[in-house]
N, C-alpha and C positions, 0 to 999 in steps of 0.2 A: 628919876624917870619922869618924862614929861606927861602932863595931863593928856589924856586921850591916846596915849601911845600904847601899843600892844606889847604884852610881856614877851620876853625872849622865848620862853618855853612855848607859848602859843604860836609864835612866829615859826618856830622850828616845826611844830606840828602842821601848821598850814603849808609850809614849803614841802614837807614830806608828802602830805596828802596830795598836793598839786602835782608832784612828780609821778606819783603812782596811778593817778586816775586818768585813763585815756579819754580822748575826746569822743563825742558821740559817733562821729563817722568811723573812727577806728573800731569801735564796738560793732558797728554794722558789718564792716569788712571781716572781722574775726568770726562773727556768727555765720556769714555766708561761706567762709572757708571751712569751718567745722561741718556745716551741712553737706557741702560737696565731698568732703573727705569721707563722711559717713556713708554717703550714697555710693561712692566708688568702692568702699570696703564691702558693701553689700553685693555689688555687682561683680566683684572679683572672685573667680573660682577658688574655693577653699576659704573664703572669708565670709563672715556673717552667718546668721542662722539659716538662710535660704540658699546656701552654696550648692552647686550642682553635684550630684553623687559621682564618686569616682567610677570611671568607665575605662577599662583597658581591654585590648584585644591582641592576642597572639595568634598568628596564622602560619600554618605550615605550607610552604610553596614548593618544596623539593625534598624527596626522600629517596636516596639511592644507596645501594643498588636494589633492583626489584626483588632479587633473591640473594640475601647476604650469604657468602661462602667464606670458608677459611682463607685468611690472607687478604680479605677485602676490608674496606673501611666503610662503616655506615655514616652517611652524611645527611644531616638535616638542616635545611635552610628555611627562612621565613622572615616575618616582619612583626614588630611590636609597635603599638601606638596607644596613647592615653590622652584623656581630656585634661590631665594635670601634669605639671612638671614633677618628675620623680628623680631624686638625686642618684639613686643606685638601683638599676634594673638588671637582674640576672635571669637568663633563660636557660632552662635545664631540660635535658632529655631523661625521661623516666620510663621504666618498663615494669611489667608484671612478670612474676616468675611462675605463675600458674597458667598453663595453656588452656585454651577453650576446648571443651570436650565434645561439643556438638555444634551443628550449624544453627540450631535454634538459639544457642547461647550468643551467637554473633549478633542476632537481632536484639537480644536483651541488653548486650553491652553497648550497642549503639544508642540505646535510650538511657542506660545507667552505667556510665563508664566504671570499670572495676579499679581497685587500688593498684597504684604503681609506685615504685621506689626509685630514687636517683641512681644513675649509673655513674660511677666514680670518674671524674674528669670530663664528663659529657655535658659541658655547659659553656655559655658565652656571657661575659660580663659586659653589658652595654653601657655601664656607668650612668651618667646623667642623660635622661631622655626628656626633652622639652615637650611642652604641651602641643598636641596635634601634629608632632613631627614623627613620621614613620621611620623607625630604625630597623635595619636589617640585622639578623643574627645568623650565625653559621656554627654548627656543632659537628664534630667529627669524633668517632670512637671506633677503635679496631673491633672487628666482628668477634674476635676471640675474647674480648672483655665483656661480652654480653652473657648474662647468667643463664644460658640455655644449654641443656644437655641432650634433649630429645627434640625431634622434629615436631612442629606444631605452630599454632597461631597464638601470639601473645599480645596483650594490651600494650600500647605505647602512648605516652603522653608528652606533650611539649608544655612545660610549665614556666610562666614568668612570675617572679616574686620580687619583693622589695628587699634588696640586699642589706639594708640597715635594720629592718624590723622582722624580716622573714615572712611577712604576710604575702599570701598568694594573690597576684594581681589578675591573672588570666590563665586559662588552660585549654588546650585542644587535644582531644583523644582520637586515636585511630588504632589500626591493627598492624602488627609486624609478623609476616609469614617467615618462619624459620625452617628451612628444608635443605641443609647442606647435603651434598651428594654422599658424604661419608656416613650420614646417619639416616638418610631417607631415600628409599628406592620406590617411593609411591608414584602412582601415575593414574591420570584420568584421560580416557579417550574423548577428545572434544570435537563435537560436530557443531560448528558455528555457522549460522546462516546470516547472509548479508543481503537484505532486501533492497531492490531497486524498483519501487512501485510508486506511482503518482496518480492523482485523480484524473479523470478524462479531461483532455486539453482542448478538444475540438468538437464542433457540432456537426449536424448532418450536411452542412454546406462545405465543410472543411475549414471553416473560419475558427480561429482560436478564440475561445470564450473568455479568456483572461490572460494576463501576462505572467501567470505563475510559472509556466514552463520556461519562459525566457529568463526569469529571475533564478530559477532553480539550476539551470545549466550554466549560468554565468559564473565566473570565478567567485568563490565564497558562497555560492548558492547551495541548497541542500543536496541536489543530485551531484553537483560538482564536488562537494566535500566527500560524499560517499564513494565516488569513483577514485578520487585522489588518495584518500586514506585507505580505502579497501584494496588498493593495488598491491599492498604488502600484506594484506590480511590472509592468514591461512584459513579461508572460509569458503563455503559454498554459496554462490550468488543465486538469488531468486529474483528473476527479472520478468516484468510484464512487457512483452514485445510492443504493446501499444505505446509505451513511453519512448522506445527507440524510433518507432514509426513517426510519432509526433515531432520528435527532435529533428528527424531528417526533414520533415515538411517545414519546420520552422526556418531552417536554412540560414541562421545567423552564424557569424564567425565563432561565437561562443558555443553554440549547439554543435557545430561541425567539429570543433576541437574536443568537445565532450564525447561525442560519438567515437572519435578517433582514439581517445584515451580509453574508453570502455572496450573498444575492439582489441586494444593491446592487452587489457586485463583478461579478456575472454580467451585469448590465445594461450594463456598459461594456467588459468584457474578453472575450477569446476563451475559451470553455469547451468542452472535449471530454468527453463522457460515455462511460465504459466500459460494457460489458455489466454488468447488475446483479450485484453480488457480486464483481466483478473475477475472473472465472474463469481457471483455469490453461489458457492457450491451447494449450500443448504437449500437455497431457493430452487436451484436446478433439480436437486433431489426431490423436493416437494412437488415439483411439476412432473417428475418421472421422465425426464428427458436427458439421459446421459449423452445422447448424441449431440446435444448442444455443446457440451464440453469437448467432444471430439472435433466438432467443426471449429471451435475456437482454438483448439490446439493445433490443428492443421494450418489455420491462418497465422497463428503466432509463429509456427515453425518457418513458414514462408517469409514472413516479415523479418524474423531474426536472421535467417540465412541471407536475405537480400542486403540487409544493413551491415551485418558483421562479417559475412562471407563464409560462414561455416554453420553446420547444423547444430542446434543445441540439444542438451538432454531435456526430456519432456515427460517425466514420469513421476512428478511430485504434485500432490494435491494439498492445498493449504486452506482449509475452511476458515471463514472469518471468525475472529476471536479465538482461534484455535479450538473451536467447539464442533463436535460432530457426534451423531449417534450411529448405530449400526446401519441405518438406511443411507445416511450420507456417505459412510465409508464404502458401502456396497456400490453406490453410484460412482464413486471415484474409481473403484476397481473395474466396473463395467466400461468406464471411459478409457481404461488402459493404464491407469496409474499403478506404480509399484510401491509408492510411499505416501503416507498421509501424515501431515505434521499437525499435531494437536498440542494444547497446553496441558501439562501434567495435572493441574488441579481438576480438570474435567474428566479424569480417569483415576481417582484416588485409590490408594491401597485399602483393601478391606480391613486388614490388621496392620497398622503402622509399624514399620521396622525401625530398628535403632540406627539404620544407615540408609543412604539413598541408593535404591537399585538402579540398574541401567534404564535409561529413558527409552524403552522400546517394548512394543508388544507384537508378537508374531500373530497376525490375523489369519484365520483359516478360511473363511468364506466371505469374500474372495481371498485368495492367497496374496497377501501383501504385508508390509511392515508399517506399523503405526509408531511414529516417533513422538516422544513426549518431551516437550521443551521444559526445562527446569524453571520453576517459578521464581525463586529468589535471584538466581543468577541472571535470568532474562530481564527481571525488573531492574537490576542494577545496570545492565547494559542500556536499558531504555532511560536511564537517569538524565534529567535536563541539565546536568553539570555544565556550567559555562564559565565559571571563574577558575583561576588556577588552583585555589584552595579546594573548591568543590570537586574539581577533577581529580586532584590528588587523593582526597579522602574517599571518593568513590572507587578509584583504582585500588586502594589498599583494602577496601572491603571486598571488592571483586576477587582479589588475590586470596583473601582470607577464606571466602566461600569456596573457591575452587580447591585450595589446599586441603581444607577440612573434608571436602568431597573425596579427595584422593586418599586421605588418611583414615577414613571411616573404617574400612576393612582392607585386607591385603590384596583382594582381587581388583583387577583393573576393570572399571565400569564405564559405560557410555554416558557422557554429560552433553545434553543437547541444549543449545542456547539459541533462542529466536527473538530478536527485537521486534517491535511493532512493524507491520508491513509498510507503513509510511514513516519510518524512523527518521528523526531529524536531530542527530547528535551535533554538538559543537565540534568544530574541527580539532580543538585541543583534546577533547575527550575521546574522539575517534582515534586520534594518533596514539594517545596513552593506552587505550584499550588494545590496539594492535600490538604495541610494544610489550604490554603485559602478557598477552597470549604467546608471543614469540619467545619471550625470555623466561617465562615461568617453567622451570624444568619438570614440574609435575603435570604439565598439560601436553598431551600429544594430539595435535590436530589430525582428524581423519576425514576421508571423503564419505559420500553416501554409501558406496559399496563396502568400504572398510568398516563402516559403522555397524553393519548388520552381518558381518562374517561370523563372529561368535554366536553361539546359541542365545536365543532370547531368554531373559530371566524368568523363572517359574514363580512369579509373584502374583498372588490373587488380587485382582483389582475390580473395583466397581465398573460395570460396563460404561464405556464413554457415553456422555450425554451432552445435551445442549442446554445451558442455563436459561432460565426464563428471560433474563435481560437480553441475551443474544437472540432468543426467539422473537422478542418484541422488535428487534432491529432488522430482522430478516426481511428481504424484499419479497413481495407477493409472488406466488407461483405463476399467477396470470401474466406477470411481466415477462417471465421466461418464455411462456407459450406465445405471447405476442411478438417477442423478439425473433423466435424461431420461424413463425409464419412470415414475418417481415423479411427475414433473410431469404426465404424461398421466393417470395415475390421480387425481391431485389435481384436475385440471381437471374430471374427471367428478364428483368429489365436490362441487366448487364449483357445478356446473351444477344440482344438485338442491336446493341450500341457498337459503333466503330471506335469510340474512345471511352470505354467503360470506366476507367479509373477516374476520369474527370467528373462523372456524375454519380455513378452507382458506388464508386469506391468510398467516398466520405459517408454515404448512407450506411454501407455495410459496417464501416468502422464504428459509427455511432450506435448501430443496433447491438453490436457486441458490447460496447462500453456502457450501454443503457442498463445492464444488470451487473455492473461493477460493484465490488464491495465498498467502493468509495461512496455510493449512494445510500448506504445503510443508515447514515446519520440523518437523512431527510428523504423519506419515502415519497412524500408529496412532490418534491422537486424531481425525484427520479421518474415518477409517472408523467409529470409534465414534460420533461425532456424527451422521454420515449414517445409520448404522444405527438410531439412536434416532429420527431423523426418519421414516424409512421404517416403523418399527414403529408409530409414532403414526398415521401415515397409514393403514396397514392396519387398525389398531384402530378408527379413526373411520369408515372406509368400511364395516366389517362391522357397524356399529350400525344401518345401514339395509339390511334384507334381507328376503327371502321366507322365512317360517318353516314354510309348509305342506310336508308330506312325502307325503301321500296321504290316501285316504279311500274311501268307498263311494258309488256312484251307483245309487240304487234302481231307476231306469228306464233304458231305453236312451238316453234323451236328457234334458237338463236343465241346470241351472246348478250348477257346482261352485265352492265358495268357495276362494279363495287369500288367505292372510293375509300382510300386509306389516307389519313392525314397525320403528318409528323410536325408537331409544334415544338420539338426540341431544337437545340442549337447545334446539333450534330447529326450526321447521316445515320440512318438505321437500315437494317437488313431483316426482312421478315418473310414469312410464308403465309398463305391464306388457305385454310381448310374449309370446305363447304359440305353441308349435309342436308338432304331434303327432309322436310318435316312430314312429307307424305310420299314415300318412294313409289307407290303404285300409280300416282297421278303425275308426279314430277320427278324427272331424272336430272341430276345436276353433276357438273364436273368442273372443278376449279383449276387454276393454273398450277403447274408443278414446279416452276422455276422460283428461285428466290427473288424477292422484290426489293429493290434498293430505292430508298426515298431520301432525297436531300433534306438538309435542315430547313425547317419552316416551309415545307412544300407538301403537296397532295398529289397522289397518283390514282388512276383508275385502272383496274384489272378486269378482264373479261371472264365471266362464269358462263359456261355452256349449259343451256337449259333445253329440255325437251319435255313438253307437257302432253299428257294423254287427253285431257279435257281443257276446256277453257274455264275461266273464272279466276277467283282469287286464291292463289297458292303462295307458298313461302318456303324459304330455306334458311338455315343457320350458317352464318359466316364467322369464322374465328381466326384471329391472328395467332400465328405460331412462331416460335424461335427458329432460326436457321436449321437446328437439329430436329425440329418437329415437336418440341414441348409446347404445351398450351401457354400462351402469353396472357390472355385475359378471358373473360367469359364470352360465349358466343353472342352474336348480334342477330336477331331475327329480321330477315329481309322479306317484305311482302311483294309479290309479283301479280299483276293483273294480266292474265293470259287471254288474248282476244282472237285466237285462231287455232286450227288443228294442225298438228304436225304429221310427218310421214308415219310415225309409229301408230297414229290413230287409224290411218288407212290400212296399215298392215293388220292391226288387230281386227278392224272391221272385215277385211278380206278373209282372214282366218275364220272369223265367226260365220260368214256366208258359206265358205267352203265346208265348214263342219255341218251346217244345216243341209246343204245339198247332199253331202255324204250320208247324213242320217236318213234323208228322204229316199235315196237310192237303195240303201240297205233295207228299208221298210218295204219298198216295192218288190225287191228281189225275194224277200221272205214270203210275200203274198203270192207271187208267181209260183214259187216252189210248193207252197201249200196247196194251190189249186191243182197243180199237176198230180200231186200225190192223191188228192181226192178223186180225180178222174180215173185213176187206175182202180 
């Protein structure tokens, strides 16, 4: 071995070490790669300590039929989605074999779903479901395979689980009404109300205050949806004629089509018209003015008949919040109503029964029927369900509530359902509700008259009352009194106009709607709106007035001119009535003919005067309607009389004649007395 040479073993170790040791740049790249890999692992669902928790949702979108019968197939459809990829997903239909025994148990089950077990063969294997991909499932099972022997409401669940581990991924619970005709002869008489009511749309000028009505009557709008879906509903419509009136005035193609559609519904269905503007009945009662309801009803009937072409039924009172006491009920009866619709919780049972009695009270003084809207069922109808799943689950609970109502006892009872008066259901929910009512064999829709044919139940109830919350929202009685006085003044204005609908019509409409139940949420706004209407009325009435204040009459008798000014933009027809303030000194006689005054013009009419003495005298002149009713307050007209009239000379001559006669009588008596003394 040469000096300085490296041993072979060392050389081998050197070469080996050289082959295995990467360069510094390689080490840098390897470190970066490892860092990125670790970060990606942490960010990937299911990887790392901070992985997102598993979230899966199974939704039921279809459950048919509404009432399973023998020979039918129960079909459930829906979707499943997860935030992770799952290799084997199975969706299964499960039912409970123990029926619900009361309506209260329905509410409990909605919060705490009861146990359910699988139905053999009722499942769908979705296999692998990738992350965030929505997969549809479909399950079908013959109705005969369901483990039910008696009619009732049973729990139903749609359960998604991991097919490889058996772990439950997601679950949706609802209710399955089971009432085959072979095992169930149950029946509830259903009185369903379908409200068509909106807030006031116009002010006292006839102008629309917002675009709400135009939107509501357009396709897809609230009122449009109610009419379209309600066309097939076996229900009693409750309509505010002010809505029809405003829609007619709107005059758009959509509003015209909406009115036409409603007229078609009204031709075949039962319609009850409320007083025009849907007044706050409790406020009217507090004011002691049942006549206000009668005036509103007459106006509503006229509007309805003009728009729809037929007279409506008009004997239902619907106090706001479904709340009334005996005074409110008595006011409705004096106004001519035969039915009062209340919410059942405002007249609870003294001793709760194990079943739901008929929603009706036979009222004796005055004689009418109080209808009690079922609380749970009405609340379900008012549900804001707008998604397919929410609509389906609400429908199933509605069916469950109504079937249990029918099954509680063997007697058929009245079930009254009343949504909120400004009900705004989604189109899908309204459609499903109508189909549920029509297809549920245990529901028998009835009309108002049919609802009260059987005797009212003898159930002891707490007298109907108005809750404090409703009292706090009630409109002031003073607003009703102001509206009634305004209507009287507006009627006088209309009486002198040649085109009353143009001016006094919108004011009348606004006065009726100024005490609408729509204002109960904002009393200050209600008072401001009514004040603006009354101010406009006073301003318009003052534009037709007597402007004469006084003058001089050069003789003791003659014609004195009285000037009447018309500042309106239409011709008016009036009369003038005059009355002397001192009939012994001044005799007056006004014109008897009607006086026509063109728009923005003034006319003078002659008043015949005959004064007994000279000096400052006066008479009152008052405008009257063509039929003689007072239009406004009298105006005092002062007259400076500067001469004597014929009547003065007549009176003077009579006085002289009387003096001469008295003197002659006195002389005759003296003559006769002297002759008797001479004898």
